[in-house]
N, C-alpha and C positions, 0 to 999 in steps of 0.2 A: 502619930502611931499608925502603923499599917496593920491591916487585917491579915491573919495568918492563913485564912482560907482563900480570899479573892485578891488580896494585895492592895485594896483600896485604902486611901489615907483617911484617918478619922481623928477627931480631937483626942488629946492625951487623956482626958477624963472619961472617955466613952467606955461603956460596958459592953455594947453590942455594935456591930458594924452597920453603918448607914446604908451600905449597898446590898450585902447578902444576908444580914441579920445574924451572923455568927457571933458568938461571944468572943470578946477581946480580952486576952490575958496580958496584964502589964508585964513587960520584959524587966527582969531584975539583973540587967547587965551592969558591969562596972562602967564608969564614964569613959575609960580608955577603950573598952571593948564595945564597939558599936555593932549592934545586931542588925543585919539587913533583912527586912521582911518584904522586899520588893517582889512583885509577881514573877514567876518563872519566865524565861525568855522563850521565844518560839523554837530555838534550836534544842532546848532541853525537852520541849514537848514532842518534837519529832523523833527523838531517840527512844521514847517509850513504846511506840507502835510502828511496825514497819510500814513503809509507804504502799507496798503491794503485798497483800496477804497471800498466803500459800494457796488458799481456796480459789482466789481470783486467777492466779497463775495456772492452776490445774484446769479450771473451767474454760479459760480462753484457749489454752493449748488443745483441749479436747474439741472445742468448737472449731478451731482452726483446721484440724484434720478433716472435719466434715465440710466446712466452708472456708477455703483458704483466704478469701477476701477479708474475713474478720481479723485474722492474724496479721495480714499485711497492713491494714489500717491501724489496728491497735499498736503494732510494732512501730510504725512511723510516728504516731502520736507520742508514745512513751519514750522513744529515742530522742525526741526534741527537747525533753526536760533535762537541761544541763546541770541543774542544781541537785538532783537526787540520783545517786548511783544505783540505787535499788530499782527505780523506775527504768533507768537506761538498760539495766541487765534484763529486766522482764521484756522490754521492747525488743532487744536483740534476740531473745529466745523466741518470741512470737513471730517476729519477722522471718527468722530462719525456718521455723516450722511452716509458716505460710508459704514461703518460696518452695520448700521441698514438697509440701502438699499440693501446690499448684502444678508443679512438674509431674508428680505422680498422677494427678487427676487428668492432665493433658495426655499422658501416655496411655492411661486406661481408656479414655474416650476415643483415642485414635486407633486403638486395637493393637498397639505395638507392645503392650505389656501383658 
């Protein structure tokens, strides 16, 4: 029998989970209907929370306007993650802001702007 909280396997007659201590309720499923109490997969856990929070996007974007180097580095790091599209999108945003900010800072410093 598997624990409904942590997914650990326990003896069929157990009242409490040996791993997390949660109470185990015996499943009353018919023999044909097998109930899977396996722990959630990592892909299910990733969909609950975005990889890059809105506060992080805003904070790095603002910091990039002040110091373009931050956006350039963060953009390159996040663009390298090929498994998460949310991180790649944030990386593109920060890299773009970093490049634009670096150009504007160079123009301001040279007195051309």
